[in-house]
N, C-alpha and C positions, 0 to 999 in steps of 0.2 A: 759332375764335379761341383756344380752350384749347390746342390743339396748337401753334399758333404761339407763344403765350406761354411754353409749356414749352421750346420750342427756344431762345427768346430768353434765358430764365432759365439754361438749360444753357450757352449761349454766354458769358454774363456770368460764370458760375462758372468756366468754363475759362480765361477771360482773367485772372480774379483769381488762379487757380492758377499761370498762367504768370508773372505779375508777382512772386508771392511765392516760387515754386519754379522759376524759369526754368532754372537750371543742371541740375536734375534732369530736367526735360522735354527739355532739349537732349541729355543723355546717353541718355535713353530713345529719342528719335527717331534719334540716330546709331546706336545699337545695332540698332534695327529696320532701318534702311537697310542697314547692313553685313550683317545676317543675310539680308535679301532678296537682296542681290548675291551672297553666298556660296552661297546655295541655288540661285540661277539658274545660276551657273558650275558647281556640282556636278551639277545635273541635265543641263546641256549636255554636260559631260564624260562622264557615265554613258551618255547617249544615243549619243554619238560612239563610245565604246569598245565598245559592244554592237551597233553597226550597221555596222562596217566591212564592205565588200564585200557589202552587203545586196542590191545589184543583180545579183549574179552568181548563176548557177543553183546551187541547193542550197548557198547560202553558209553555212548553219549547220553543214555538214559539212566546211568548209574550216578548216584549222589552220595557223598560221604557226609553223614550227619554226626557232629560231635556234641557231646553232652558235658556241660560245665556247671556244676552245682556246688557252691561253697559249703552248703549244709551237708551235702553228701560227702564232701572231702573230709569234713570233721568225723563223719562216720568211718571213713577209710582209715583214719589214724587209729581208730579203736579196733577195727576188725581186719585191717589189711586186705580188704577186698578190692580188686582192681577192675570191677565191672560196672557198667552203666546199670542203674537200678532197673529191675525188671518192670515195675509199674510204668516208668517213663516210656519204655519200649512198647508195652501193651497199649498205652494211651495213644502213642503215635500211630500204631497199627490200626487202632479203631477210628482215629480221626481221618485216616486216608480212605477208609471204607472201601477197600478193594481196588482203589485206583493205583496203588503201588504196594509192593511187598517189602516189609521190614525183614532184612535177612540176617544181619550180624549185630549182636549186641555186646559182645565181649571184646576186650582188648587182647593184643598179642601177649602170650605168656611164654616163659622159658622153663619148661619142665626139665628135670634131670632124667636122663635116660641111662639105664643100666643094662648094657648088652650082656646076654647070657647070665644075667643075675649077678654079675661081678660089680660090686659097689665101688671098688677101687678104680674101675675103668669107666666111670660115668662121664657123660658129656651133656651139654645143653642143646636143646632143639627149640626152634621157634614154632609155637603152636597158636592157633587162632580158633576161638570159640565161635561156632557158626550154627545158624538154623539150617535144617535140611533144604529149605527152599533156596538157599544161596548157591546150591550146586550148579544150577543153570546160569546164574548171574556171574559166577566165577569162571565159567567156561572151562570146566575141568576136562582134561583128556583122560578118560578112565582106562587104566591098563588091566585092572581086575577088580572084582567085587562090586558092591553097590554103595556109592557114597551117601546117597540120601538115606538109605536104611541104616548105614553106620552112624550118621549124625543124629538119627532118631533113637539110637540105642545107647543108654548109659554104659560106660565102660568100653565102648568101641571107638576107634579112631580111623581117620583116613591119613595114610602116609604118602608123601611124595616119593618118587622113584629113588632119588638120591638118599633119602633118609632110610628107606627100606634096605637099600644096599649097605648102608652104614651100620644098621642094627643087625641084619640077618645075613648080609653078604649076597643077597639075591632079591628079586622083586616079586616072585610068586609066593607070597607069604600071607594071603588072606586066611583068617582063622587062627593064625599063630599069635602067641601072647609075648609080651615083654614087660619088664618092670620099669616103673617111672615114679617120679616124686614131684608133686606140685599141688598147690591149693586147688581143691575141687576134683582132683583126679583120683581114681582108684589106684591102689598099689600096682595092680597088674592090668594091662590094657590089651584088648583084642583087636587085631587088625581087621577092619571091615571092608577096606578097599585100598587100592594103590592107584595113584594118579601121576600124571607127568609132572615134572618140576614146574614150580611157579616162576616164570621168567618174565622179564620186561619191567619197565617202570610202573610200579603199582603202589596203591595205598595199602594193599593187603599183602604183606610179605609173610610167608609161613613155610614151614617144612611139614607140618601136620595140621589137620583140622580136627577139632574136638567137639563133641555134643555140648550144648549149653549147660546141661547138668544142673538145672535150677532146683534149689532146695525148697522144701515145702514151706518153711517159715518165711521165705522171701515173697511169696504170693500175697502176703498181708501188708507189705510195705505201702506207705502212703507217700 
């Protein structure tokens, strides 16, 4: 009974304090709530930023390098090319001298896909230009075909399982073709491989992987 009486006494005291200092209690409670919310968001942000691509092999050794060149952006306005200049990539690769592999040099693109050649039924898919060497770094689960060979062959693509189903209604589609429209893409693309969907928090979100398809005139850029 002594313990219960003490609880009742403390509750009465708390109610008296609320009546006499209600505004102070309100400010304290609001501050505590805001602090808890901010801490929760901060911890969530920290976890997300430090765990990108955690599901990929050796993800701690993966580094995202971004290129920002105002002179090149002027060039972008003229030619509408959304890619990092090839010479910058080749220079980075040579400076590393085999210590690391430069895998991706293109940004994500949104090609129009025409299933069964019906232009009125087109939809957009997320594509990522990638070097063949990035197959191991991306940690692809191959369902059929050869992703490295596909990314080394112009006009071939690697589809995720969900995109293959969306285009063809099935996943066993290696060797089949479909119509697409985007800068640097052939009008008709051949499926070179099908991989499992890209899931998890990742810097590289894609539904299809595309060969770099570097043009001959680009090799002379300074």
